[in-house]
C-alpha positions as CSV (number, residue, x, y, z in Angstrom):
1,M,0.1,0.1,0.1
2,T,1.3,3.6,-0.6
3,K,-0.9,5.9,1.0
4,C,-2.2,5.8,4.6
5,M,-5.3,7.5,5.9
6,R,-8.3,6.7,7.9
7,L,-11.5,8.3,6.2
8,Y,-15.0,7.5,7.2
9,V,-17.3,6.9,4.4
10,E,-21.0,7.2,6.0
11,P,-22.9,5.5,3.1
12,M,-20.7,2.4,3.4
13,D,-20.2,2.9,7.1
14,A,-16.7,1.8,6.6
15,Y,-13.2,3.6,7.0
16,V,-10.8,3.6,4.0
17,V,-7.3,3.2,5.6
18,D,-5.0,2.5,2.7
19,V,-5.0,3.2,-1.3
20,T,-2.6,2.1,-3.9
21,D,-1.3,3.8,-6.8
22,D,-3.6,1.5,-8.9
23,G,-6.4,2.5,-7.0
24,R,-7.3,-0.1,-5.0
25,V,-8.6,0.8,-1.4
26,R,-8.3,-1.1,1.6
27,L,-11.2,-0.7,4.1
28,E,-10.5,-1.4,7.7
29,H,-10.4,-5.1,8.5
30,E,-10.6,-6.0,4.8
31,E,-8.5,-7.0,2.0
32,P,-7.3,-4.2,-0.7
33,A,-9.8,-4.3,-3.8
34,L,-11.1,-2.0,-6.6
35,P,-14.1,-0.1,-5.5
36,T,-17.2,-0.4,-7.3
37,M,-18.6,2.5,-9.0
38,Q,-20.8,3.5,-6.1
39,E,-18.0,3.2,-3.7
40,R,-15.8,5.1,-5.6
41,R,-18.3,8.0,-5.7
42,A,-18.9,7.7,-1.8
43,I,-15.2,7.7,-1.1
44,L,-14.5,10.8,-3.3
45,Y,-17.6,12.6,-1.9
46,A,-16.4,11.8,1.6
47,A,-12.9,13.0,0.8
48,Q,-14.0,16.1,-0.6
49,H,-16.2,16.8,2.3
50,E,-13.1,16.0,4.4
51,M,-10.9,18.4,2.7
52,Q,-13.4,21.5,2.7
53,A,-13.5,20.8,6.5
54,L,-9.7,20.8,7.0
55,R,-9.6,23.6,4.8
56,E,-11.7,25.6,7.1
57,L,-9.8,24.2,10.2
58,V,-6.6,25.5,8.8
59,E,-8.1,29.1,8.2
60,I,-9.7,29.4,11.6
61,L,-6.5,28.2,13.2
62,E,-4.3,30.6,11.2
63,K,-6.5,33.6,12.0
64,T,-5.9,32.8,15.7
65,C,-2.3,32.7,15.8
């Protein structure tokens, strides 16, 4: 596995914990596998939502320094 993370994907009720360069994802307690189209969309949505939340966190913390 090449990337390490912990991303909760609500529609799947699962955590993505690793991803490879070829697009296989490993859900917590599962083996790496290529996600289905629905899983891929759910993962992308969760990742985009989390990125936005992290951007907001950075902005808030930078203002308070």
